[in-house]
C-alpha positions in Angstrom: 153.3 168.9 126.6 155.7 166.7 124.7 156.8 166.5 121.1 158.7 163.9 119.2 161.0 165.0 116.4 163.2 162.7 114.3 162.7 159.9 116.8 163.8 162.0 119.7 161.6 162.9 122.7 161.5 166.4 123.9 159.4 167.5 126.9 158.5 171.1 127.7 157.6 171.5 131.4 156.1 174.9 130.7 156.6 178.2 132.4 156.4 179.0 136.1 154.4 182.1 137.1 155.6 183.4 140.4 155.1 187.1 140.3 152.0 189.0 141.3 151.4 189.9 137.6 151.7 186.2 136.6 154.8 186.9 134.6 156.9 184.1 133.4 159.9 183.7 135.6 161.2 180.2 134.5 160.9 177.9 131.6 162.2 174.3 131.5 162.9 172.2 128.4 164.0 168.6 128.7 165.3 167.2 125.4 166.7 163.6 125.6 166.6 163.6 129.4 168.8 166.7 129.6 167.3 169.6 131.5 167.7 173.2 130.2 166.3 176.0 132.3 165.7 179.6 131.2 165.3 182.2 133.9 163.3 185.3 132.9 163.6 188.7 134.5 161.0 191.5 134.2 161.2 195.2 134.8 159.2 196.9 137.5 156.4 197.6 135.1 156.3 194.1 133.7 158.4 194.1 130.6 160.8 191.3 129.8 164.2 192.7 130.7 166.5 189.7 130.5 167.0 186.0 130.1 169.5 183.7 131.9 170.6 180.7 129.9 171.8 177.3 131.3 175.4 178.2 130.5 175.0 181.3 132.7 174.9 183.6 129.7 172.8 186.6 130.5 171.0 188.6 127.8 169.7 191.9 128.8 167.0 193.6 126.7 166.8 197.1 128.3 163.1 197.6 127.4 161.8 201.0 126.5 158.6 202.5 128.0 156.5 200.4 125.6 158.3 197.2 126.5 160.2 196.9 123.2 163.9 195.8 123.6 166.5 198.4 122.9 169.3 195.8 122.9 169.9 192.0 123.1 172.9 191.8 125.4 176.1 192.2 123.4 174.5 190.6 120.3 172.5 193.6 119.2 172.9 197.2 120.5 171.1 200.4 119.8 168.0 198.7 118.5 165.4 201.1 117.0 161.7 200.6 116.3 159.7 202.3 113.6 
């Protein structure tokens, strides 16, 4: 899949599924021939538990039993859901 915006080309190489549950484990974006990779981590029961960005920034989500994030790294803590 590719998209052109404001005369720039951006390619999305999609997501790699490499777990037994077919969970996304990697996503690659290639804007203007620069590759950005996002690495996804999942909890033992399949909930998204973190992302690793190209600059090595890790954002942990600490999902609750329903898979809802209880934080977003140091950006948001003590998240509540109603």
